[in-house]
Backbone as CSV, one residue per row, in Angstrom:
resi,resn,N_x,N_y,N_z,CA_x,CA_y,CA_z,C_x,C_y,C_z
1,MET,215.440,18.820,34.204,214.166,18.600,34.875,214.396,17.779,36.149
2,VAL,213.523,18.003,37.122,213.569,17.282,38.387,212.380,16.330,38.415
3,ASP,212.649,15.045,38.622,211.586,14.048,38.739,211.084,14.003,40.171
4,VAL,209.751,13.938,40.320,209.108,13.852,41.629,208.132,12.688,41.589
5,LEU,208.144,11.862,42.622,207.195,10.764,42.749,206.250,11.090,43.894
6,PHE,204.954,11.169,43.588,203.940,11.392,44.603,203.244,10.070,44.893
7,VAL,203.059,9.774,46.172,202.277,8.612,46.583,200.991,9.171,47.161
8,ASN,199.889,8.912,46.475,198.603,9.477,46.841,197.990,8.748,48.037
9,ILE,196.934,9.296,48.540,196.247,8.764,49.721,195.866,7.299,49.532
10,ASP,195.446,6.933,48.329,195.021,5.563,48.056,196.181,4.633,47.693
11,GLY,197.402,5.143,47.756,198.582,4.340,47.448,199.020,4.412,46.002
12,SER,198.203,5.029,45.162,198.598,5.165,43.763,199.803,6.092,43.652
13,ARG,200.577,5.881,42.622,201.803,6.657,42.420,201.649,7.513,41.168
14,VAL,202.092,8.751,41.299,202.026,9.689,40.189,203.410,10.312,40.032
15,SER,203.957,10.218,38.836,205.247,10.840,38.555,205.021,12.193,37.905
16,ALA,205.890,13.131,38.232,205.825,14.468,37.645,207.237,14.970,37.406
17,GLN,207.351,15.929,36.522,208.630,16.583,36.266,208.437,18.078,36.407
18,ALA,209.501,18.745,36.867,209.433,20.186,37.053,210.791,20.805,36.793
19,GLU,210.774,22.054,36.469,212.007,22.811,36.308,212.632,23.036,37.677
20,PRO,213.952,23.009,37.792,214.586,23.412,39.046,214.118,24.825,39.407
21,GLY,213.885,25.038,40.682,213.369,26.318,41.152,211.871,26.316,41.366
22,SER,211.183,25.291,40.862,209.733,25.175,41.074,209.442,24.838,42.521
23,ARG,208.319,25.292,43.007,207.871,24.936,44.354,207.118,23.608,44.288
24,LEU,207.362,22.760,45.273,206.736,21.440,45.310,205.214,21.538,45.302
25,LEU,204.645,22.544,45.957,203.186,22.708,45.979,202.638,22.833,44.565
26,GLU,203.236,23.668,43.744,202.750,23.874,42.383,202.870,22.601,41.554
27,VAL,203.958,21.889,41.739,204.159,20.637,41.013,203.090,19.634,41.421
28,ALA,202.818,19.545,42.716,201.799,18.616,43.217,200.419,18.973,42.663
29,GLN,200.063,20.232,42.715,198.758,20.649,42.202,198.638,20.352,40.713
30,ASN,199.686,20.633,39.945,199.664,20.357,38.507,199.564,18.869,38.211
31,ALA,200.020,18.034,39.156,199.946,16.574,38.993,198.621,16.014,39.516
32,GLY,197.727,16.895,39.987,196.409,16.454,40.451,196.362,16.010,41.897
33,MET,197.384,16.321,42.663,197.380,15.945,44.077,196.420,16.856,44.847
34,PRO,195.752,16.302,45.865,194.734,17.067,46.600,195.330,17.989,47.663
35,LEU,196.119,18.950,47.233,196.703,19.929,48.148,196.133,21.297,47.799
36,GLU,195.530,21.933,48.779,194.860,23.197,48.508,195.831,24.368,48.430
37,GLY,196.684,24.520,49.429,197.567,25.681,49.431,196.792,26.973,49.547
38,THR,195.891,27.025,50.510,194.982,28.155,50.685,195.681,29.502,50.690
39,CYS,196.822,29.581,51.337,197.515,30.866,51.489,198.415,31.189,50.304
40,GLU,198.398,30.329,49.288,199.183,30.523,48.075,200.676,30.655,48.344
41,GLY,201.166,29.838,49.274,202.596,29.785,49.536,203.124,30.823,50.495
42,GLN,202.241,31.478,51.221,202.672,32.520,52.154,202.958,31.982,53.554
43,MET,202.885,30.683,53.713,203.129,30.002,54.992,202.195,30.514,56.092
44,ALA,200.928,30.676,55.729,199.922,31.129,56.673,198.849,30.067,56.896
45,CYS,199.090,28.860,56.412,198.152,27.758,56.614,198.955,26.458,56.578
46,SER,198.290,25.340,56.681,198.993,24.049,56.594,198.314,23.136,55.577
47,THR,197.611,23.721,54.609,196.857,22.920,53.644,197.712,22.353,52.519
48,CYS,199.026,22.540,52.603,199.921,21.942,51.601,200.891,20.963,52.259
49,HIS,200.513,20.484,53.441,201.339,19.543,54.201,201.562,18.261,53.406
50,VAL,202.816,17.834,53.333,203.185,16.564,52.705,204.165,15.840,53.619
51,ILE,204.352,14.571,53.346,205.303,13.766,54.104,206.409,13.341,53.139
52,ILE,207.608,13.764,53.441,208.760,13.484,52.597,209.321,12.115,52.962
53,SER,209.688,11.347,51.958,210.318,10.053,52.201,211.548,10.261,53.087
54,PRO,211.735,9.418,54.098,212.902,9.574,54.984,214.234,9.629,54.243
55,ASP,214.336,8.940,53.118,215.575,8.960,52.331,215.890,10.350,51.780
56,TRP,214.886,11.180,51.652,215.050,12.505,51.052,214.975,13.633,52.066
57,PHE,214.419,13.382,53.222,214.149,14.454,54.184,215.400,15.247,54.555
58,ASP,216.492,14.571,54.826,217.712,15.261,55.250,218.401,16.015,54.121
59,LYS,217.944,15.829,52.890,218.518,16.556,51.754,217.855,17.922,51.560
60,LEU,216.761,18.152,52.286,216.047,19.426,52.186,216.702,20.474,53.079
61,ILE,216.543,21.726,52.701,216.919,22.814,53.602,216.006,22.699,54.816
62,PRO,216.543,22.781,56.033,215.699,22.610,57.230,214.531,23.595,57.273
63,ALA,213.448,23.154,57.872,212.263,24.002,58.033,212.582,25.166,58.962
64,SER,212.008,26.307,58.663,212.144,27.479,59.537,211.251,27.304,60.759
65,ASP,211.452,28.133,61.757,210.583,28.096,62.940,209.141,28.382,62.557
66,ASP,208.927,29.304,61.619,207.565,29.621,61.182,206.902,28.417,60.516
67,GLU,207.668,27.690,59.708,207.106,26.488,59.080,206.785,25.444,60.134
68,GLU,207.671,25.265,61.096,207.406,24.308,62.175,206.126,24.676,62.923
69,ASP,205.910,25.968,63.154,204.689,26.420,63.830,203.446,26.070,63.014
70,MET,203.511,26.241,61.694,202.362,25.908,60.843,202.137,24.396,60.793
71,LEU,203.215,23.622,60.819,203.066,22.162,60.822,202.359,21.680,62.078
72,ASP,202.486,22.432,63.176,201.771,22.072,64.401,200.261,22.070,64.186
73,LEU,199.777,22.767,63.167,198.345,22.857,62.884,197.866,21.817,61.877
74,ALA,198.792,21.110,61.264,198.444,20.146,60.221,197.999,18.815,60.828
75,ALA,197.107,18.135,60.128,196.648,16.813,60.556,197.626,15.750,60.078
76,GLY,197.881,14.758,60.902,198.700,13.619,60.502,200.175,13.907,60.340
77,VAL,200.696,14.843,61.109,202.101,15.228,61.001,203.015,14.079,61.440
78,THR,204.122,13.934,60.726,205.138,12.941,61.068,206.482,13.647,61.211
79,ARG,207.503,12.892,61.548,208.842,13.463,61.695,209.352,14.062,60.387
80,THR,208.885,13.540,59.259,209.367,14.036,57.966,208.325,14.900,57.247
81,SER,207.417,15.490,58.000,206.413,16.378,57.415,207.030,17.722,57.047
82,ARG,206.536,18.283,55.964,206.934,19.623,55.532,205.753,20.292,54.843
83,LEU,205.846,21.600,54.690,204.886,22.337,53.878,205.447,22.381,52.463
84,SER,204.690,21.876,51.511,205.212,21.782,50.150,205.479,23.146,49.521
85,CYS,204.828,24.189,50.028,205.075,25.528,49.487,206.458,26.043,49.852
86,GLN,207.102,25.411,50.808,208.410,25.865,51.272,209.564,25.052,50.690
87,ILE,209.250,24.117,49.810,210.284,23.275,49.220,210.512,23.695,47.775
88,GLU,211.696,24.232,47.524,212.093,24.588,46.171,212.884,23.419,45.599
89,LEU,212.432,22.931,44.461,213.088,21.777,43.858,214.414,22.187,43.218
90,THR,215.414,21.359,43.439,216.742,21.565,42.868,217.173,20.266,42.195
91,ASP,218.238,20.329,41.426,218.761,19.113,40.793,219.121,18.054,41.842
92,ALA,219.514,18.492,43.030,219.873,17.554,44.103,218.664,16.767,44.602
93,LEU,217.455,17.233,44.293,216.238,16.548,44.734,215.612,15.709,43.622
94,ASP,216.353,15.494,42.541,215.842,14.694,41.430,215.518,13.285,41.908
95,GLY,214.242,12.896,41.771,213.787,11.578,42.209,213.106,11.586,43.560
96,ILE,212.925,12.748,44.179,212.326,12.836,45.508,210.961,12.143,45.554
97,ALA,210.703,11.461,46.662,209.430,10.777,46.878,208.660,11.506,47.979
98,VAL,207.395,11.790,47.692,206.549,12.592,48.567,205.223,11.874,48.757
99,ARG,204.800,11.714,50.012,203.513,11.067,50.296,202.490,12.121,50.680
100,ILE,201.310,11.998,50.121,200.194,12.865,50.493,199.602,12.285,51.773
101,PRO,199.414,13.102,52.823,198.898,12.578,54.092,197.503,11.965,53.937
102,GLY,197.156,11.098,54.860,195.838,10.461,54.855,194.703,11.429,55.063
103,VAL,194.980,12.565,55.635,193.973,13.616,55.837,194.483,14.861,55.150
104,VAL,193.721,15.336,54.175,194.088,16.576,53.493,192.891,17.510,53.537
105,ARG,193.194,18.777,53.422,192.134,19.782,53.384,192.212,20.474,52.031
106,ASP,191.312,20.130,51.138,191.272,20.787,49.837,189.821,21.054,49.489
107,MET,189.383,22.258,49.734,188.012,22.634,49.487,187.697,22.658,47.987
108,GLN,188.721,22.729,47.149,188.500,22.736,45.708,188.058,21.363,45.220
109,ILE,188.496,20.309,45.895,188.145,18.950,45.488,186.875,18.485,46.191
110,GLY,186.712,18.876,47.452,185.508,18.521,48.177,185.668,17.439,49.171
């Protein structure tokens, strides 16, 4: 299992576990994080934008040009921003820390 630490908008911390190969978006949604993922992982929106801890960012496979283009549409983007639908969890990412941005778009939560 891969351990993931989410830091929510209010600063609360939520731990989750997932099988290697799981997408970070699905893990976040299952942990109750306010990420919509409108396009269901097709990289056609930016509603699953997260901020990866700098300690973990360089361990990820680099973002594609298409992902970078979608991040341009996200609110509150930082140098370590990524689309969670594009991050496949591996054993090498065990313990990854992910911050939910201060502005999220999740119509399911309101």
